[in-house]
KELO-246234 format. One record per residue (C-alpha): residue in one letter; residue number from 1; x, y, z. Coordinates in Angstrom, 2 decimals. Example, Ala and Ser with C-alpha at 12.3 -4.5 7.8 and 13.67 -1.06 7.14 Angstrom:
+---+-----+---------+---------+---------+
: r :   k :      xx :      yy :      zz :
+---+-----+---------+---------+---------+
: A :   1 :   12.30 :   -4.50 :    7.80 :
: S :   2 :   13.67 :   -1.06 :    7.14 :
+---+-----+---------+---------+---------+
END
This chain:
+---+-----+---------+---------+---------+
: r :   k :      xx :      yy :      zz :
+---+-----+---------+---------+---------+
: X :   1 :  111.14 :   27.04 :  166.43 :
: X :   2 :  114.92 :   27.18 :  166.74 :
: X :   3 :  116.74 :   30.01 :  164.93 :
: X :   4 :  120.02 :   31.87 :  165.20 :
: X :   5 :  120.13 :   35.67 :  165.18 :
: X :   6 :  122.23 :   37.89 :  162.93 :
: X :   7 :  122.40 :   41.64 :  163.59 :
: X :   8 :  123.77 :   43.81 :  160.78 :
: X :   9 :  125.45 :   47.01 :  162.01 :
: X :  10 :  125.76 :   48.97 :  158.74 :
: X :  11 :  128.28 :   51.58 :  159.86 :
: X :  12 :  132.00 :   52.01 :  159.16 :
: X :  13 :  134.62 :   54.64 :  159.90 :
: X :  14 :  135.52 :   54.42 :  156.21 :
: X :  15 :  134.56 :   52.09 :  153.36 :
: X :  16 :  137.37 :   49.92 :  151.95 :
: X :  17 :  137.80 :   50.00 :  148.18 :
: X :  18 :  137.10 :   46.27 :  147.73 :
: X :  19 :  133.97 :   46.11 :  149.88 :
: X :  20 :  130.56 :   45.52 :  148.29 :
: X :  21 :  128.62 :   45.00 :  151.55 :
: X :  22 :  126.10 :   47.64 :  152.51 :
: X :  23 :  127.60 :   50.16 :  154.94 :
: X :  24 :  127.43 :   53.86 :  155.73 :
: X :  25 :  130.46 :   55.91 :  156.74 :
: X :  26 :  129.94 :   57.74 :  160.04 :
: X :  27 :  132.02 :   59.35 :  162.76 :
: X :  28 :  132.66 :   57.47 :  165.99 :
: X :  29 :  130.11 :   58.45 :  168.64 :
: X :  30 :  127.46 :   59.51 :  166.11 :
: X :  31 :  123.96 :   59.81 :  167.60 :
: X :  32 :  122.60 :   57.52 :  164.87 :
: X :  33 :  124.21 :   54.56 :  166.65 :
: X :  34 :  121.91 :   54.79 :  169.66 :
: X :  35 :  118.89 :   55.33 :  167.39 :
: X :  36 :  119.92 :   52.20 :  165.49 :
: X :  37 :  120.14 :   50.15 :  168.72 :
: X :  38 :  116.71 :   51.31 :  169.89 :
: X :  39 :  115.11 :   50.33 :  166.58 :
: X :  40 :  116.83 :   46.97 :  166.22 :
: X :  41 :  115.74 :   45.97 :  169.72 :
: X :  42 :  112.12 :   46.72 :  168.77 :
: X :  43 :  112.50 :   44.63 :  165.61 :
: X :  44 :  114.01 :   41.77 :  167.59 :
: X :  45 :  111.16 :   41.70 :  170.07 :
: X :  46 :  108.56 :   41.77 :  167.28 :
: X :  47 :  110.24 :   39.04 :  165.24 :
: X :  48 :  110.83 :   36.61 :  168.12 :
: X :  49 :  107.19 :   36.99 :  169.15 :
: X :  50 :  105.77 :   36.72 :  165.63 :
: X :  51 :  107.72 :   33.54 :  164.81 :
: X :  52 :  107.40 :   32.00 :  168.29 :
: X :  53 :  111.12 :   31.34 :  168.61 :
: X :  54 :  111.86 :   28.89 :  171.44 :
: X :  55 :  115.63 :   28.55 :  171.25 :
: X :  56 :  118.47 :   30.73 :  169.93 :
: X :  57 :  121.66 :   28.65 :  169.63 :
: X :  58 :  123.95 :   31.40 :  168.31 :
: X :  59 :  124.04 :   35.19 :  167.92 :
: X :  60 :  126.26 :   37.08 :  165.47 :
: X :  61 :  126.73 :   40.86 :  165.46 :
: X :  62 :  128.29 :   41.74 :  162.12 :
: X :  63 :  128.65 :   44.59 :  159.70 :
: X :  64 :  129.89 :   47.02 :  158.83 :
: X :  65 :  131.91 :   47.67 :  161.95 :
: X :  66 :  130.02 :   46.75 :  165.13 :
: X :  67 :  132.95 :   47.90 :  167.27 :
: X :  68 :  131.98 :   51.47 :  166.32 :
: X :  69 :  129.17 :   51.08 :  168.88 :
: X :  70 :  131.72 :   51.64 :  171.64 :
: X :  71 :  131.90 :   50.19 :  175.16 :
: X :  72 :  128.88 :   51.96 :  176.66 :
: X :  73 :  126.48 :   51.21 :  173.83 :
: X :  74 :  127.50 :   47.56 :  173.48 :
: X :  75 :  126.80 :   47.12 :  177.21 :
: X :  76 :  123.38 :   48.72 :  176.83 :
: X :  77 :  122.56 :   46.65 :  173.75 :
: X :  78 :  123.52 :   43.28 :  175.27 :
: X :  79 :  121.74 :   44.08 :  178.54 :
: X :  80 :  118.53 :   45.05 :  176.71 :
: X :  81 :  118.81 :   42.03 :  174.42 :
: X :  82 :  119.14 :   39.73 :  177.41 :
: X :  83 :  116.12 :   41.34 :  179.08 :
: X :  84 :  113.79 :   41.04 :  176.10 :
: X :  85 :  114.80 :   37.43 :  175.42 :
: X :  86 :  113.98 :   36.31 :  178.95 :
: X :  87 :  114.30 :   32.52 :  179.11 :
: X :  88 :  115.85 :   32.46 :  175.65 :
: X :  89 :  118.89 :   34.05 :  177.26 :
: X :  90 :  118.52 :   32.30 :  180.59 :
: X :  91 :  118.17 :   28.53 :  180.75 :
: X :  92 :  118.36 :   28.44 :  176.92 :
: X :  93 :  121.32 :   30.81 :  176.64 :
: X :  94 :  123.06 :   31.00 :  173.24 :
: X :  95 :  126.12 :   28.76 :  173.10 :
: X :  96 :  128.06 :   31.28 :  171.01 :
: X :  97 :  127.79 :   35.08 :  170.72 :
: X :  98 :  130.16 :   36.60 :  168.18 :
: X :  99 :  130.93 :   40.25 :  167.48 :
: X : 100 :  132.91 :   41.57 :  164.51 :
: X : 101 :  135.44 :   44.30 :  165.23 :
: X : 102 :  138.05 :   46.36 :  163.45 :
: X : 103 :  141.37 :   47.17 :  165.18 :
: X : 104 :  140.99 :   50.95 :  165.11 :
: X : 105 :  137.75 :   50.84 :  167.16 :
: X : 106 :  138.62 :   47.83 :  169.29 :
: X : 107 :  140.45 :   49.15 :  172.35 :
: X : 108 :  140.77 :   47.54 :  175.78 :
: X : 109 :  137.68 :   49.24 :  177.24 :
: X : 110 :  135.53 :   48.00 :  174.38 :
: X : 111 :  136.85 :   44.44 :  174.59 :
: X : 112 :  136.31 :   44.35 :  178.36 :
: X : 113 :  132.76 :   45.58 :  177.86 :
: X : 114 :  132.16 :   42.83 :  175.29 :
: X : 115 :  133.48 :   40.11 :  177.58 :
: X : 116 :  131.57 :   41.36 :  180.60 :
: X : 117 :  128.35 :   41.65 :  178.57 :
: X : 118 :  128.37 :   38.05 :  177.38 :
: X : 119 :  130.21 :   38.17 :  174.05 :
: X : 120 :  132.05 :   34.86 :  173.79 :
: X : 121 :  133.90 :   35.33 :  170.51 :
: X : 122 :  135.47 :   38.29 :  168.71 :
: X : 123 :  136.05 :   38.23 :  164.94 :
: X : 124 :  138.69 :   40.81 :  164.04 :
: X : 125 :  138.98 :   42.22 :  160.53 :
: X : 126 :  142.75 :   42.49 :  160.17 :
: X : 127 :  143.23 :   41.61 :  156.45 :
: X : 128 :  147.00 :   42.36 :  156.41 :
: X : 129 :  149.76 :   43.98 :  158.44 :
: X : 130 :  151.47 :   45.20 :  155.25 :
: X : 131 :  151.19 :   48.99 :  155.02 :
: X : 132 :  151.36 :   49.43 :  151.20 :
: X : 133 :  148.70 :   46.73 :  150.70 :
: X : 134 :  146.37 :   48.31 :  153.25 :
: X : 135 :  146.86 :   51.78 :  151.81 :
: X : 136 :  146.22 :   50.55 :  148.28 :
: X : 137 :  142.65 :   49.56 :  149.26 :
: X : 138 :  142.14 :   52.42 :  151.78 :
: X : 139 :  142.06 :   50.09 :  154.80 :
: X : 140 :  142.15 :   52.13 :  158.03 :
: X : 141 :  144.87 :   51.41 :  160.63 :
: X : 142 :  148.67 :   51.21 :  160.79 :
: X : 143 :  150.82 :   48.18 :  161.58 :
: X : 144 :  151.83 :   49.24 :  165.09 :
: X : 145 :  148.18 :   49.82 :  166.07 :
: X : 146 :  147.17 :   46.44 :  164.65 :
: X : 147 :  149.78 :   44.53 :  166.62 :
: X : 148 :  148.95 :   46.36 :  169.84 :
: X : 149 :  145.22 :   45.71 :  169.54 :
: X : 150 :  145.82 :   42.05 :  168.71 :
: X : 151 :  147.92 :   41.60 :  171.84 :
: X : 152 :  145.16 :   43.10 :  173.99 :
: X : 153 :  142.55 :   40.95 :  172.24 :
: X : 154 :  144.57 :   37.78 :  172.86 :
: X : 155 :  144.68 :   38.56 :  176.60 :
: X : 156 :  141.00 :   39.40 :  177.04 :
: X : 157 :  139.67 :   36.67 :  174.69 :
: X : 158 :  142.32 :   33.94 :  174.90 :
: X : 159 :  141.60 :   31.02 :  172.59 :
: X : 160 :  138.27 :   32.60 :  171.62 :
: X : 161 :  139.01 :   35.09 :  168.87 :
: X : 162 :  139.07 :   34.83 :  165.10 :
: X : 163 :  140.94 :   36.95 :  162.57 :
: X : 164 :  140.10 :   37.68 :  158.92 :
: X : 165 :  143.02 :   37.80 :  156.47 :
: X : 166 :  143.05 :   38.50 :  152.72 :
: X : 167 :  145.43 :   37.15 :  150.11 :
: X : 168 :  145.85 :   38.74 :  146.69 :
: X : 169 :  145.97 :   42.36 :  147.87 :
: X : 170 :  148.02 :   44.84 :  145.80 :
: X : 171 :  151.77 :   44.80 :  146.64 :
: X : 172 :  151.43 :   41.40 :  148.32 :
: X : 173 :  153.60 :   38.39 :  147.51 :
: X : 174 :  154.29 :   35.00 :  149.10 :
: X : 175 :  156.90 :   36.37 :  151.53 :
: X : 176 :  154.61 :   39.19 :  152.69 :
: X : 177 :  151.66 :   36.82 :  153.11 :
: X : 178 :  153.81 :   34.33 :  155.04 :
: X : 179 :  155.12 :   37.09 :  157.31 :
: X : 180 :  151.57 :   38.32 :  157.93 :
: X : 181 :  150.29 :   34.87 :  158.86 :
: X : 182 :  153.26 :   33.99 :  161.08 :
: X : 183 :  152.98 :   37.31 :  162.92 :
: X : 184 :  149.27 :   36.64 :  163.49 :
: X : 185 :  149.73 :   33.04 :  164.63 :
: X : 186 :  152.29 :   34.10 :  167.25 :
: X : 187 :  149.25 :   35.45 :  169.18 :
: X : 188 :  147.45 :   32.09 :  168.97 :
: X : 189 :  144.02 :   32.92 :  167.47 :
: X : 190 :  141.51 :   30.09 :  167.71 :
: X : 191 :  140.25 :   30.65 :  164.16 :
: X : 192 :  141.50 :   32.24 :  160.94 :
: X : 193 :  139.48 :   33.11 :  157.85 :
: X : 194 :  141.71 :   33.45 :  154.78 :
: X : 195 :  139.90 :   34.97 :  151.81 :
: X : 196 :  141.22 :   35.46 :  148.32 :
: X : 197 :  140.53 :   39.05 :  147.25 :
: X : 198 :  137.44 :   39.27 :  145.08 :
: X : 199 :  137.34 :   42.34 :  142.83 :
: X : 200 :  133.76 :   43.36 :  142.19 :
: X : 201 :  133.41 :   45.61 :  139.09 :
: X : 202 :  131.28 :   48.28 :  140.79 :
: X : 203 :  133.54 :   48.79 :  143.81 :
: X : 204 :  136.16 :   51.59 :  143.81 :
: X : 205 :  138.91 :   48.95 :  143.54 :
: X : 206 :  137.17 :   47.29 :  140.61 :
: X : 207 :  136.86 :   50.60 :  138.78 :
: X : 208 :  140.51 :   51.55 :  139.44 :
: X : 209 :  141.66 :   48.10 :  138.28 :
: X : 210 :  139.61 :   48.45 :  135.07 :
: X : 211 :  141.32 :   51.79 :  134.39 :
: X : 212 :  144.75 :   50.28 :  135.04 :
: X : 213 :  145.33 :   52.51 :  138.07 :
: X : 214 :  146.14 :   49.62 :  140.39 :
: X : 215 :  147.84 :   46.30 :  139.74 :
: X : 216 :  145.87 :   43.19 :  140.73 :
: X : 217 :  146.57 :   39.48 :  140.51 :
: X : 218 :  145.34 :   37.27 :  137.71 :
: X : 219 :  143.22 :   34.28 :  138.73 :
: X : 220 :  146.01 :   31.70 :  138.56 :
: X : 221 :  148.40 :   33.90 :  140.54 :
: X : 222 :  145.71 :   34.68 :  143.12 :
: X : 223 :  144.86 :   30.98 :  143.51 :
: X : 224 :  148.53 :   30.07 :  143.93 :
: X : 225 :  149.01 :   32.74 :  146.61 :
: X : 226 :  145.94 :   31.60 :  148.54 :
: X : 227 :  147.12 :   27.97 :  148.45 :
: X : 228 :  150.45 :   29.15 :  149.88 :
: X : 229 :  148.56 :   30.78 :  152.75 :
: X : 230 :  146.46 :   27.64 :  153.30 :
: X : 231 :  149.58 :   25.49 :  153.50 :
: X : 232 :  151.18 :   27.80 :  156.08 :
: X : 233 :  148.09 :   27.69 :  158.28 :
: X : 234 :  147.95 :   23.91 :  158.13 :
: X : 235 :  151.66 :   23.67 :  158.96 :
: X : 236 :  150.88 :   25.51 :  162.20 :
: X : 237 :  148.06 :   23.12 :  163.09 :
: X : 238 :  145.05 :   25.06 :  161.80 :
: X : 239 :  142.59 :   22.67 :  160.20 :
: X : 240 :  140.68 :   23.70 :  157.11 :
: X : 241 :  137.00 :   22.93 :  157.69 :
: X : 242 :  135.43 :   25.19 :  155.06 :
: X : 243 :  136.59 :   26.74 :  151.79 :
: X : 244 :  138.10 :   29.83 :  153.48 :
: X : 245 :  138.05 :   28.91 :  157.17 :
: X : 246 :  140.64 :   27.29 :  159.43 :
: X : 247 :  140.69 :   26.64 :  163.15 :
: X : 248 :  142.38 :   24.88 :  166.02 :
: X : 249 :  140.60 :   21.63 :  166.95 :
: X : 250 :  137.07 :   22.28 :  168.22 :
: X : 251 :  137.13 :   26.02 :  167.46 :
: X : 252 :  134.84 :   26.20 :  164.42 :
: X : 253 :  132.43 :   29.13 :  164.08 :
: X : 254 :  129.18 :   27.58 :  165.34 :
: X : 255 :  127.09 :   30.41 :  163.92 :
: X : 256 :  128.54 :   30.13 :  160.42 :
: X : 257 :  128.13 :   26.35 :  160.53 :
: X : 258 :  124.40 :   26.96 :  160.80 :
: X : 259 :  124.52 :   28.91 :  157.51 :
: X : 260 :  126.56 :   26.21 :  155.79 :
: X : 261 :  124.16 :   23.52 :  157.06 :
: X : 262 :  121.11 :   25.55 :  156.00 :
: X : 263 :  119.58 :   25.78 :  159.45 :
: X : 264 :  117.20 :   28.60 :  160.44 :
: X : 265 :  118.50 :   32.09 :  161.06 :
: X : 266 :  116.88 :   35.50 :  161.43 :
: X : 267 :  118.51 :   38.65 :  160.08 :
: X : 268 :  117.93 :   42.08 :  161.62 :
: X : 269 :  119.08 :   45.48 :  160.44 :
: X : 270 :  119.47 :   47.11 :  157.00 :
: X : 271 :  120.63 :   44.63 :  154.32 :
: X : 272 :  120.30 :   41.63 :  156.65 :
: X : 273 :  118.53 :   38.49 :  155.50 :
: X : 274 :  117.01 :   35.48 :  157.22 :
: X : 275 :  115.96 :   32.02 :  156.09 :
: X : 276 :  113.29 :   29.83 :  157.65 :
: X : 277 :  112.83 :   26.24 :  156.47 :
: X : 278 :  109.72 :   24.10 :  156.79 :
: X : 279 :  111.07 :   20.55 :  156.94 :
: X : 280 :  107.64 :   18.94 :  156.60 :
: X : 281 :  106.83 :   20.83 :  153.40 :
: X : 282 :  110.42 :   20.68 :  152.10 :
: X : 283 :  110.18 :   24.41 :  151.33 :
: X : 284 :  111.32 :   27.65 :  152.92 :
: X : 285 :  111.17 :   31.40 :  152.76 :
: X : 286 :  113.75 :   34.13 :  152.92 :
: X : 287 :  113.29 :   37.75 :  153.87 :
: X : 288 :  115.83 :   40.43 :  153.02 :
: X : 289 :  115.74 :   43.84 :  154.67 :
: X : 290 :  116.20 :   46.80 :  152.33 :
: X : 291 :  119.76 :   48.12 :  152.21 :
: X : 292 :  118.79 :   51.65 :  153.20 :
: X : 293 :  119.34 :   52.99 :  156.72 :
: X : 294 :  117.01 :   55.97 :  156.16 :
: X : 295 :  114.10 :   53.77 :  155.03 :
: X : 296 :  114.80 :   51.35 :  157.86 :
: X : 297 :  114.62 :   54.08 :  160.51 :
: X : 298 :  111.72 :   56.01 :  158.98 :
: X : 299 :  108.88 :   53.47 :  159.48 :
: X : 300 :  106.02 :   55.91 :  160.02 :
: X : 301 :  103.01 :   53.64 :  160.69 :
: X : 302 :  104.49 :   50.33 :  159.54 :
: X : 303 :  106.35 :   48.49 :  162.28 :
: X : 304 :  107.88 :   45.98 :  159.85 :
: X : 305 :  111.19 :   46.91 :  158.22 :
: X : 306 :  111.10 :   47.50 :  154.44 :
: X : 307 :  112.32 :   44.57 :  152.39 :
: X : 308 :  111.37 :   41.59 :  150.24 :
: X : 309 :  110.27 :   37.98 :  150.75 :
: X : 310 :  111.30 :   35.05 :  148.54 :
: X : 311 :  109.62 :   31.65 :  148.60 :
: X : 312 :  112.02 :   28.70 :  148.24 :
: X : 313 :  110.65 :   25.57 :  146.56 :
: X : 314 :  112.17 :   22.15 :  147.13 :
: X : 315 :  114.52 :   22.23 :  144.15 :
: X : 316 :  115.83 :   25.67 :  145.12 :
: X : 317 :  116.30 :   24.51 :  148.70 :
: X : 318 :  118.24 :   21.42 :  147.63 :
: X : 319 :  120.49 :   23.54 :  145.40 :
: X : 320 :  121.15 :   25.99 :  148.22 :
: X : 321 :  121.88 :   23.10 :  150.58 :
: X : 322 :  124.53 :   21.91 :  148.12 :
: X : 323 :  125.80 :   25.44 :  147.49 :
: X : 324 :  126.43 :   25.94 :  151.20 :
: X : 325 :  127.10 :   22.39 :  152.38 :
: X : 326 :  129.75 :   21.43 :  149.87 :
: X : 327 :  131.81 :   24.39 :  151.07 :
: X : 328 :  132.55 :   22.27 :  154.15 :
: X : 329 :  135.39 :   19.77 :  154.17 :
: X : 330 :  132.94 :   17.30 :  155.75 :
: X : 331 :  130.30 :   18.07 :  153.12 :
: X : 332 :  126.57 :   18.72 :  153.70 :
: X : 333 :  124.90 :   17.30 :  156.81 :
: X : 334 :  123.65 :   13.97 :  155.41 :
: X : 335 :  121.19 :   13.11 :  158.18 :
: X : 336 :  119.58 :   16.56 :  158.02 :
: X : 337 :  119.32 :   16.29 :  154.22 :
: X : 338 :  117.66 :   12.87 :  154.51 :
: X : 339 :  115.23 :   14.11 :  157.15 :
: X : 340 :  114.35 :   17.24 :  155.22 :
: X : 341 :  114.05 :   15.90 :  151.67 :
: X : 342 :  113.27 :   12.20 :  152.29 :
: X : 343 :  116.10 :   11.19 :  150.00 :
: X : 344 :  119.87 :   10.93 :  150.34 :
: X : 345 :  122.45 :   13.16 :  148.70 :
: X : 346 :  123.77 :   10.13 :  146.78 :
: X : 347 :  120.30 :    9.50 :  145.35 :
: X : 348 :  120.03 :   13.15 :  144.27 :
: X : 349 :  123.27 :   13.49 :  142.26 :
: X : 350 :  124.68 :    9.95 :  141.73 :
: X : 351 :  126.30 :   10.63 :  138.35 :
: X : 352 :  128.08 :   13.81 :  139.47 :
: X : 353 :  129.43 :   12.10 :  142.59 :
: X : 354 :  130.64 :    9.10 :  140.56 :
: X : 355 :  132.35 :   11.30 :  137.97 :
: X : 356 :  134.16 :   13.40 :  140.56 :
: X : 357 :  135.23 :   10.34 :  142.54 :
: X : 358 :  136.70 :    8.87 :  139.37 :
: X : 359 :  138.73 :   12.08 :  138.97 :
: X : 360 :  139.96 :   11.85 :  142.56 :
: X : 361 :  138.16 :   15.06 :  143.52 :
: X : 362 :  135.43 :   13.54 :  145.72 :
: X : 363 :  136.11 :   11.68 :  148.94 :
: X : 364 :  135.53 :    7.93 :  149.11 :
: X : 365 :  134.76 :    7.94 :  152.84 :
: X : 366 :  132.31 :   10.87 :  152.87 :
: X : 367 :  129.86 :   12.77 :  150.70 :
: X : 368 :  132.29 :   15.65 :  150.34 :
: X : 369 :  134.86 :   17.11 :  148.00 :
: X : 370 :  138.56 :   16.55 :  148.54 :
: X : 371 :  140.78 :   19.56 :  149.21 :
: X : 372 :  141.67 :   19.60 :  145.52 :
: X : 373 :  137.98 :   19.36 :  144.70 :
: X : 374 :  137.14 :   22.35 :  146.90 :
: X : 375 :  139.31 :   24.49 :  144.62 :
: X : 376 :  136.89 :   23.57 :  141.80 :
: X : 377 :  133.69 :   23.97 :  143.84 :
: X : 378 :  131.93 :   26.19 :  141.29 :
: X : 379 :  132.45 :   23.64 :  138.51 :
: X : 380 :  131.19 :   20.82 :  140.73 :
: X : 381 :  128.04 :   22.78 :  141.60 :
: X : 382 :  127.30 :   23.53 :  137.93 :
: X : 383 :  127.38 :   19.80 :  137.18 :
: X : 384 :  125.38 :   18.88 :  140.29 :
: X : 385 :  122.70 :   21.47 :  139.52 :
: X : 386 :  122.45 :   20.28 :  135.92 :
: X : 387 :  121.83 :   16.74 :  137.14 :
: X : 388 :  119.21 :   17.95 :  139.62 :
: X : 389 :  117.42 :   19.87 :  136.86 :
: X : 390 :  117.40 :   16.78 :  134.64 :
: X : 391 :  116.14 :   14.21 :  137.13 :
: X : 392 :  114.30 :   15.97 :  139.96 :
: X : 393 :  110.72 :   16.97 :  139.21 :
: X : 394 :  109.54 :   19.54 :  141.74 :
: X : 395 :  106.49 :   21.75 :  141.73 :
: X : 396 :  106.68 :   25.32 :  142.95 :
+---+-----+---------+---------+---------+
END
């Protein structure tokens, strides 16, 4: 079996007010980090053996803040990972190994350790240079530090780093967003993810917004600001290839493409999930590790991490393939869809495709939404799913 690996490092120096991912605030150098590495290596060995994995095309170390591991621990982790994988890291070495980092814990020593240990791509969580916007959501790090760390990153990982940016932050406007993007692009990142701020009700930011304690954008204003950011990126030669992702030619995130194409991946660590698909049966299963670091570490006699398993029937799998695949500017992988489901995408949702083409929101040359259509992705999926429910008879 072929499967990518995702490692969730659920630790942060501080939790941002907009974040709804599972993470635990800890101090840099905490002893729990080494304990975490020891346990996740055991889980990796068990999972690769149990599922008889033969090839690992990509590895992604995300979080949380993986850069909190520090130079010494990231060296130890990658060395041990390489040892336990054996041939999977030798003649079948992953073609892309990505690590997420935050500027405050991403100094030169750490970046050198990453490069020397086999990391091929760094994804930096910058979000914005603008001080008032960062402070409004309790984002750690000042502008001078951010610029300095970016310059170091661009030297150690030239043409192989990605940066996350957010539009719609408090105190942000078009001029501030443009200044942020232009300052970033002066350092020539290979890839930029531009997200529109999502305010989840149960996050600290969501609660403060509900109480009127912080000013946030309305949907139309937020959409307009994001489109401004998209246009700036494209002016500088960054091609949109997914709803929120832009890159220089040939610099797409190979690991994330596997998610969007619904190819196998294994998730390790608290709150991680993995999906395995059986093409012959046209079904799959997903396991999700419990979002609890204490439960995850305290196994007692059970070697398997606590969590849940979900069986995916054919209809669910087709819907998820559309949910992920239509995020791409090129649309879902048609040949993989045909191989997996023994039917084409056109045969599955002909009326929805025809209606959206007539509105000029679906491409004529591909099974994919236009750029204008991508802005209405949720509406398209509602209509596509309704058609699937009406015409596709699938047993669980």
